[in-house]
DRENDRENTOR-150829 format. One record per residue (C-alpha): residue in one letter; x, y, z. Coordinates in Angstrom, 1 decimal, padded with zeros to 4 digits. Layout:
A|X|Y|Z
...
END
This chain:
M|023.0|-022.5|008.7
R|026.3|-022.2|010.5
K|027.3|-025.1|012.8
L|027.4|-023.8|016.3
S|028.4|-025.3|019.6
A|025.0|-025.1|021.3
I|022.5|-026.4|023.7
V|019.1|-027.2|022.3
L|016.3|-026.0|024.4
L|012.6|-026.6|023.8
L|010.6|-023.5|024.4
G|006.9|-024.1|023.9
G|007.6|-026.6|021.2
L|010.0|-024.3|019.4
S|013.6|-025.5|019.1
V|016.2|-022.9|019.2
F|020.0|-023.0|019.5
I|021.5|-021.0|022.3
S|025.2|-020.0|021.9
C|027.5|-017.2|022.9
G|025.9|-015.1|020.1
P|022.5|-014.3|019.1
A|019.9|-017.2|019.2
Q|019.8|-019.2|016.0
I|016.6|-020.5|014.6
S|016.6|-024.2|014.0
E|016.3|-025.8|010.5
E|013.0|-027.4|011.5
S|011.5|-024.1|012.6
I|012.6|-022.5|009.3
R|011.0|-025.5|007.4
K|007.7|-025.1|009.3
S|007.6|-021.4|008.9
N|008.0|-021.8|005.1
Q|005.2|-024.4|005.1
F|002.9|-022.0|007.0
Y|003.7|-019.2|004.7
D|003.0|-021.3|001.5
A|-000.4|-022.3|002.9
A|-001.2|-018.7|003.8
Y|-000.3|-017.5|000.3
V|-002.6|-020.0|-001.2
S|-005.4|-019.1|001.2
W|-005.0|-015.5|000.5
R|-004.4|-015.4|-003.3
D|-006.4|-018.5|-004.5
Q|-009.1|-018.8|-002.0
N|-009.6|-015.3|-000.9
D|-009.6|-016.6|002.6
T|-008.0|-013.8|004.6
L|-008.7|-015.1|008.1
T|-007.1|-018.5|007.4
A|-004.2|-016.7|005.8
I|-003.7|-014.6|008.9
R|-003.8|-017.7|011.1
H|-001.1|-019.4|008.9
L|001.1|-016.3|008.8
T|000.9|-015.8|012.5
R|002.2|-019.4|012.9
A|004.9|-018.7|010.3
V|006.4|-015.7|012.1
D|006.1|-017.4|015.5
A|008.2|-020.3|014.1
N|010.7|-018.0|012.3
P|010.5|-014.3|013.1
E|013.1|-013.6|010.3
N|010.7|-015.0|007.7
D|010.6|-011.6|005.9
D|008.0|-012.7|003.3
A|005.6|-013.9|006.1
Q|006.1|-010.7|008.0
Y|005.5|-008.6|004.9
L|002.3|-010.4|003.8
L|000.9|-010.4|007.3
G|001.7|-006.7|007.6
T|000.1|-005.9|004.3
I|-003.0|-007.9|005.1
R|-003.4|-006.3|008.5
L|-002.9|-002.9|006.8
S|-005.7|-003.6|004.3
R|-008.0|-004.4|007.2
G|-007.2|-001.1|009.0
E|-005.4|-003.0|011.8
Y|-002.6|-000.4|011.9
E|-000.9|-001.3|015.2
E|-000.5|-004.9|014.3
A|000.5|-004.1|010.7
E|003.3|-001.8|011.8
I|004.9|-004.5|013.9
H|005.1|-006.8|011.0
L|006.0|-004.3|008.3
L|008.8|-002.9|010.5
A|010.1|-006.5|010.8
A|009.9|-007.0|007.1
V|012.0|-003.9|006.6
K|014.5|-005.1|009.2
Y|014.9|-008.6|007.8
R|015.2|-007.3|004.2
Q|018.1|-005.0|004.8
N|020.3|-007.1|002.6
N|017.8|-007.3|-000.3
A|017.2|-003.8|-001.6
S|014.5|-004.7|-004.1
K|012.4|-006.4|-001.4
K|013.2|-003.9|001.3
V|011.7|-001.0|-000.8
E|008.5|-003.0|-001.2
A|008.2|-003.2|002.6
Q|009.1|000.5|003.0
N|006.4|001.5|000.6
S|003.7|-000.4|002.5
L|005.0|000.9|005.8
A|004.8|004.5|004.4
V|001.2|003.9|003.3
L|000.5|002.9|006.9
Y|002.1|006.1|008.1
I|-000.1|008.1|005.7
H|-003.2|006.5|006.9
T|-002.2|007.3|010.5
K|-001.3|010.9|009.7
R|002.5|010.4|010.2
Y|003.3|012.1|007.1
Q|006.9|013.1|007.6
E|007.8|009.6|008.6
A|006.2|008.4|005.3
V|008.1|011.0|003.3
V|011.5|009.7|004.8
L|010.7|006.2|003.8
L|009.4|007.0|000.4
E|012.3|009.4|-000.5
E|014.7|006.6|000.2
A|012.6|003.9|-001.6
S|012.0|006.0|-004.7
K|015.8|006.6|-005.2
E|016.8|003.0|-004.7
V|018.3|001.9|-008.0
L|017.2|-001.6|-007.4
N|013.6|-000.6|-006.9
R|011.7|-002.5|-009.7
A|008.6|-000.3|-009.3
P|009.8|003.2|-008.3
W|006.5|004.7|-009.6
L|004.7|003.3|-006.6
A|007.0|005.0|-004.2
Y|006.8|008.3|-006.2
G|003.0|008.1|-006.4
N|002.7|007.6|-002.6
L|005.3|010.3|-002.0
G|003.0|012.6|-004.0
W|000.1|011.4|-001.7
A|002.1|012.2|001.5
Y|003.1|015.6|000.2
T|-000.5|016.4|-000.7
E|-001.6|015.6|002.9
L|001.2|017.9|004.1
G|-000.1|020.7|001.8
E|003.0|020.8|-000.2
Y|001.3|020.6|-003.5
D|004.2|021.6|-005.8
K|006.3|018.8|-004.3
A|003.4|016.4|-004.6
I|002.9|017.3|-008.3
A|006.6|016.8|-009.0
A|006.8|013.5|-007.3
V|003.7|012.1|-009.1
K|004.9|013.4|-012.6
R|008.1|011.4|-011.8
A|006.0|008.3|-011.2
L|004.1|008.9|-014.5
F|007.4|009.4|-016.4
D|008.2|005.7|-015.4
Q|004.7|004.4|-015.7
P|002.4|006.5|-017.9
Q|-000.5|004.1|-017.4
F|-000.4|004.4|-013.7
C|-003.9|005.5|-013.1
V|-003.7|005.8|-009.4
G|-000.8|008.2|-010.0
L|-003.1|010.2|-012.4
Y|-005.7|010.3|-009.6
R|-003.1|011.6|-007.1
L|-001.9|014.2|-009.5
G|-005.6|015.3|-010.1
N|-006.0|015.5|-006.3
A|-003.0|017.6|-005.9
Y|-004.1|020.0|-008.6
Y|-007.5|020.1|-007.1
Q|-006.2|020.9|-003.6
K|-004.0|023.6|-005.2
G|-007.0|025.1|-006.9
E|-005.8|024.4|-010.5
F|-009.2|022.7|-011.7
D|-008.4|022.6|-015.4
A|-005.3|020.5|-014.7
A|-007.1|018.4|-012.2
R|-009.9|017.6|-014.8
E|-007.2|016.7|-017.4
A|-005.5|014.3|-015.0
L|-008.6|012.6|-013.7
N|-010.2|012.2|-017.2
E|-006.9|010.6|-018.3
A|-007.0|008.3|-015.2
V|-010.6|007.0|-015.9
S|-009.9|006.6|-019.6
I|-007.5|003.7|-018.9
E|-009.3|000.5|-019.2
A|-006.7|-001.8|-017.9
G|-006.6|-002.8|-014.2
G|-010.0|-001.4|-013.5
C|-008.9|002.2|-013.8
D|-012.2|003.1|-015.6
R|-014.1|001.9|-012.5
M|-012.0|003.9|-010.0
Q|-014.7|005.3|-007.7
E|-012.4|007.9|-006.0
A|-011.5|009.4|-009.4
F|-015.1|009.8|-010.4
H|-016.0|011.4|-007.1
L|-013.2|013.9|-007.3
L|-014.0|014.5|-011.0
G|-017.5|015.4|-010.0
M|-016.1|017.8|-007.4
V|-013.7|019.3|-010.1
Y|-016.6|019.9|-012.6
L|-018.7|021.6|-009.8
R|-015.8|024.0|-009.3
L|-015.7|024.6|-013.1
D|-019.4|025.3|-013.1
S|-020.1|022.3|-015.4
A|-023.1|020.8|-013.7
D|-024.0|018.3|-016.4
D|-020.4|016.8|-016.4
A|-020.5|016.9|-012.6
M|-023.8|014.8|-012.5
N|-022.4|012.3|-015.0
A|-019.3|011.8|-012.9
F|-021.3|011.5|-009.7
N|-023.8|009.0|-011.4
T|-020.9|006.8|-012.5
C|-019.5|007.0|-009.0
V|-022.8|005.7|-007.6
E|-023.1|003.0|-010.3
I|-019.7|001.6|-009.4
N|-020.9|000.9|-005.8
P|-023.7|002.8|-004.1
K|-023.0|001.3|-000.7
T|-019.5|002.6|-000.1
E|-018.9|005.9|001.7
L|-018.0|007.5|-001.6
G|-021.0|006.0|-003.3
I|-023.2|007.4|-000.6
S|-021.6|010.8|-001.0
C|-022.0|010.8|-004.7
S|-025.7|009.7|-004.3
N|-026.4|012.6|-002.0
V|-025.1|015.1|-004.5
T|-027.3|013.6|-007.3
E|-030.3|013.6|-005.0
E|-029.8|017.2|-004.0
D|-029.8|018.1|-007.8
END
């Protein structure tokens, strides 16, 4: 950290340097922030203890708001919990503090775009994802292209959605979520044979739990109904129920099979 002529003030136990320029975060605060982040990561990844992770991450960003990794992880955890207002604050901070690291910035942009899709801010998501997908330092461009296809589907721009997801699959052919998104775009467009092909390919991939993707089996059942293939539809819905009968999708699939 640059040496500055400064007066040290203690604000609620947080040491900061005040100078003629922007406030500088002390080395001790940076150290504490990193320690809180490391503890949070262990709680989240190794112990599956989300609440403890959130507590550690909150302390991490309080100590050092510029800790982009802490901001990003806190934002993604909040996003996964449906806490969209809080998640947006931290993901926006992650994007801000990753401006000089393109490969990490696109990661934050992708998560922020997912938040925008969940909150029906589709055009904002498209802007972020267009930028992220075209970033040459993006190490996983298929994620951005796949989510771009999702955003375009929600906007009803199915041809753009199909083109985006196909670009994702060009980079990563085993991207089963992308195949699901492709199947959904085709389904919404009314091209049911193409939808069936994409969805069957998605659930035929064993790696990463793709063959247990409940959303894909639910949609596959809907596709088969459109194709007047009742037996195939029931097989898909039954598999959907077997995966988890208690989710919203599982209940929906169960209702279809009971009606039959």
